[in-house]
Structures are given as structure tokens and as C-alpha cells.
N, C-alpha and C positions, 0 to 999 in steps of 0.2 A: 358682728353681734348686734343684739338688737340694743336700741339705746333705752329702752323702756324695761327695766330690770324686772317688773312683774309679769312681761311677756314670756313664757316659757313653753308655750306651744305653739306648734304649726298645724295649720288645718291641712289634712291632708284630701286634696281635690277628688281623687279616684274613690278611696274608701270612705268620705265624708265624715272620718273622726278623727280625733285629736291624736297626734304621737307626740312624744316627749322631745323636744327639740334639743335639749341637751344629750341625749343618749342615742338618738334614733341612728345616725349615720355616722358617728366619730366626728374627726377633725373634718372641718367643713368649711366655706366660703358660701357668701352670697353672691349671684351673679344676677344683673339686670340684661336681658335679652329684648332687642327693639327689632331686630330684622327678622331673616330667615331661622334663627335659633329659638323665636319664639314657638315655633311648633316642635313639641315634644318628640314627635316622629322622626323629623329630620334631625334633631340633635342626636338623637339615639344612634342614627346611623353613622355619626362622626365619633360618639362617645363609646360605643360599643355595647350599650347596656340601656335598660328601658330608663326614661326620664319623666315620666310622668309621676313616679313617687316624691319627686324632687322639685316639683313645681308647688310655689309657695301662693301664687295666683297673680291676678293684674296688679301693676305698681304703677307710679308715674314719678317721674324725673322732671322736676323744676328748673328753669334756667337753660334748657337746649332745647334745638329743633331739628326734625328729620330732614335729610337730604342726600341725595343720590351723587353725592359726591366723590366716589370711589369706584373705579373701574376694576372689577375682577376678571383678573386675566382667565383664572380657572373657571368661571362661569360664563365669560365673554358677555359681560354687560354690565350694567351699573349695579351697585349695590348701596344699602344705607350706611349711613353715618350719622352722627352727632355733632351739631355745631351749637357752639353757646350762642344763646340769644336771650336777653333778659324779657322776662315775661311770658316765655314759651313754655309748654309742656309736652312731653313725649310720655306716652304710655307704652308699656310693654309689660315683659313678664318676667316675675322675679321668681328665680330658684335659689335653691339650698343643695349647694353641689357637694359631694365628699371632696376632700382635698385631693384623693389620688385621682380623680379627673381633670386635674388644672391642668397638665402639660397636654392633655389631648384635645381640652377646648383650646390652648393656645395653639396648638397645630390647626385646629381647624380655622382659627382666624389670621393664621399666616403670621404670627408674631415673630417669628425667626426670620421670617422672608421679607419682614418690613412691610406687610400689610397693614395691619393694625396693631395699636398698643392697649396697654392696659390703662384704665383711669379709675381713680376710685372715687365714687359717687355717693349722694345721701338719698334714697327715694323713700316714698310713702307709699304706705299700703292700709287700708281699713284704720285710719287714724294713728298708726304706728310707723316712727321713724327707723329705717335701718341703715346702718353706717357701720363701717365701710362695705361698699359693695361695689364689686368689679363690674366694669363694662368693657367696652373697646371701641377705640376711635380709630379712624382712617390716618395713617401717617402722611401719604401724598395724596391730598386731595386734589380733584379736578375743579376748574373753574367754573363750567357748566354742568350742569346735572346730566348725567348720563342715564337713559332709561332703562328699565330691569327688563328682562327677558321673560317670557311668558312662565317658564318653571319657576324663575326666582319671584314673580308677581302671586302665585298661585300658592307658593308656601308660605309666604310673608301672612297672605289673606287667611291661609288655614290656620297658622299660630295665633293670628290675632282673634279670631272665631271663636277657635278651640278652647283659648285660655280666656274667653270672656272680655275682652276689652270693651271699652264704653262702645255702644252701637255708632254713635256720631263720629267717634273717632274713626273707627273701622271703615265707614263712608268717606271721611276726609283722605284716608290713607289709599284706599280703592281708587277715588276721584285725582289723587296726586300722581301716582303710578299709571293711570290710564291716559290722562292728559299728557304725560312725558313720553309714553308709547306712540300716541297719536301725532305729537309734534316731531317725531324722529321719522315718521314714515315720509 
């Protein structure tokens, strides 16, 4: 739920109009995506329905940094993870998902297989604080970063740009992934 009790609307990014946050989708949860799930098209593939209507918009998570400290056997490459780090900020996409999609999201993140686990965080968006917000952290982290493959690289960048993360952050993300790929060759 929103910690700001006066905030009772969510901006619909597609339609550009406000929708009633209390009644629009029924039981729901907030989800902070920072990797491939930032891309609503890719998230749709896993959840089985359009996710654009559930995008609240860009948000930031303080006290964490990104790293490729998870090896995805499914994708056969490194995948993003969050690592606690004072003073760091991770930009991502805030979703307001119907509760009925919770199990499908857990399945995508490999929760039952021990890939990622839930973490409750607090994120900020447009001077509003959202808590609790679900995100995922890798369970078994690699000691060194593992580069993403081209597919993962592209879907992360597509999500970051489509959902309008800050331009400087997108460039930093691009440079980090590119440098990992170059170092691995």
C-alpha cells in the first residue's frame, strides 16, 4: 500500500489518465523490477497477459546496487541481482500487479527452485514512498560478475528505455553490461 494516504490514484502510462488505485484491479501487490522484468512485453510472456496497464512507472530503490552475480542456467548467462550497498541507488520499474499473478511471477523468478527469493523493500516515485514492495534477490550469488548474453542485454535495455528510466542511468547500465561482455571474450 502507499504510505501516503492522500495518494489514491495511479497514472496509467498507456492511456495517460488516472485510474482509481483502490478498485482498478482488486487485490494487488507492488513489484519493483530492475532486470528483464522491466520490459512489459517480456513480462507479458511469463505472466500470460498484458502488463502495460500495471506499470506505475519509473522508481528508485536506495541502499542497493546492481550486479550480475547470478548465473541463469535457463538463459545460460549472467542475470541481474541486487546487492546491499549504502549510498547506492537502483532505478527500475514499479508495477501494481493483481495478486492472482503472484505465483506466475514467483515461477518466472525460480523461487521454488531456489533461484531468487522475495525481498520487501521501500521505493520512491515522484516524491511518493511505496512500501511494502516486492522485489527479488538471488539466493546463490557468484563471487565474480557473469556477463549477460545478447538477448538478456537487449531486453533489459528495452525495459529501461520503454519505461523511461533516467537517460544517464540507462547509459551506465548499457556501459556496465557491454564492459562485462567485452571482458568475457
